[in-house]
Residue, then its C-alpha position, 0 to 999 in steps of 0.5 A: x105492798x110497796x104502794x101501801x107502805x109508801x101511802x102509809x108513810x105519807x099518811x103519817x106525815x099529814x095525819x094528826x090527833x085530836x089536837x089538830x081538829x077544830x070541828x066540835x063534831x069531829x073532836x068529840x068523835x075522836x076523843x069520845x069514840x076513836x080514842x076512848x080508853x074505857x074498855x067495853x065488856x063486849x071486847x071479851x066477846x069479840x075476842x071469843x068470837x075471833x078465837x073460835x074462828x082461829x080454831x076452825x079448820x073446816x074447809x070452805x069453798x071460795x067464790x070471790x066476786x070482788x078483788x080477791x086476796x093477796x095471800x092466796x087464790x086457793x079454791x078452799x080456805x079455812x075460817x082460821x086462815x080467813x080470820x088471820x088474813x082477810x077478816x076484820x082485825x080485832x082493833x078495827x072490830x073494837x072501833x066498829x063496836x064503839x062507832x055503832x055504840x057512839x052513833x046509836x046506829x039503828x039500821x046498818x047495811x054491810x057489803x061483805x059479810x065474810x066470817x061475820x067479825x064486823x057484823x058481830x062487832x056492830x051488833x054488840x055495839x047496838x044489839x037493837x040495830x037491824x043489820x043487813x049484810x050481803x055476801x056473794x060467797x054463798x058458803x062463807x055467808x052460810x057459815x057466818x049466818x050459822x055462827x051469828x044465828x042467835x042474833x035475830x037482828x042480823x039478816x045475811x043475804x047471799x048473792x052478789x051486791x048487784x043482785x040485792x042493791x036495787x031493793x036495799x037502796x030503797x030504804x034509809x040507812x044510818x050506816x053503810x060499811x063498804x067492805x066487799x069489792x075493792x075496785x074503783x069502778x065497783x066502789x064508785x058504783x055502790x056509792x052512787x047507788x046507795x047515796x039516795x039512801x043516806x040521810x043527814x046523820x048517815x055514816x058511810x065507812x069505806x074499807x081499805x081506801x089504800x088497798x091500791x092506787x085505784x081504791x085511793x082514786x075512788x076515795x078522792x072522788x067520793x071526798x069531792x062529791x057535792x053531797x059529802x061534807x065531812x070525811x075522815x081518813x084513818x088510813x084503813x078506813x074512810x068515813x063519810x058524813x052528810x052533815x049539811x050544817x057543817x062546811x066541807x072539810x077533810x080530816x086525816x086522823x091517826x088511830 
């Protein structure tokens, strides 16, 4: 927690808004997506989905293959508890919806389904997008699959990332949301494994890049990769772009 407080204060000092951005591509992204004030009708659906989770006290058995939770190591947790402490916040769900809508992602891979809040947000951003989400917690993944069953474009795979990545890396993805194993080693392994599946307009989104010093180290290594051109640090997320027409540049944006 101390590391996160210190890193956030440092982030505030070096971050900027649209006025410090000189790239037309990033400027448009910031002004037309990040800072878009126009409300989406589907924001109501995001709130409604979250509300159903907060009311659900059904115990779910936890099998966390990643870094785990700072809040509790209990074997059983309820959707209500998970939504409060471990799920995608409403603010970030809204941003995921806007990002999916802005870039018109058609193929999306999510590593870490949890309760499906991020999955739900992305499908609202583009209901035609084919979304594949993977989670190693079988019972939680089954719960999310049931909650999202009406969305035929969502495919939830149960099992470890290592089990499914050999097949998933064979196709091209417009967007990949890395939100599963918050360790340096795993994050870099997943990044390298899925790098061949990126095209020039792909976007990789890394969750919790300041979760720990080692996650920040992983983020710095990813930023320096020769295939990466543009990156955006929003503190909670790190966005990676592979636009060959742009010079390598890193942005730190307050949202």
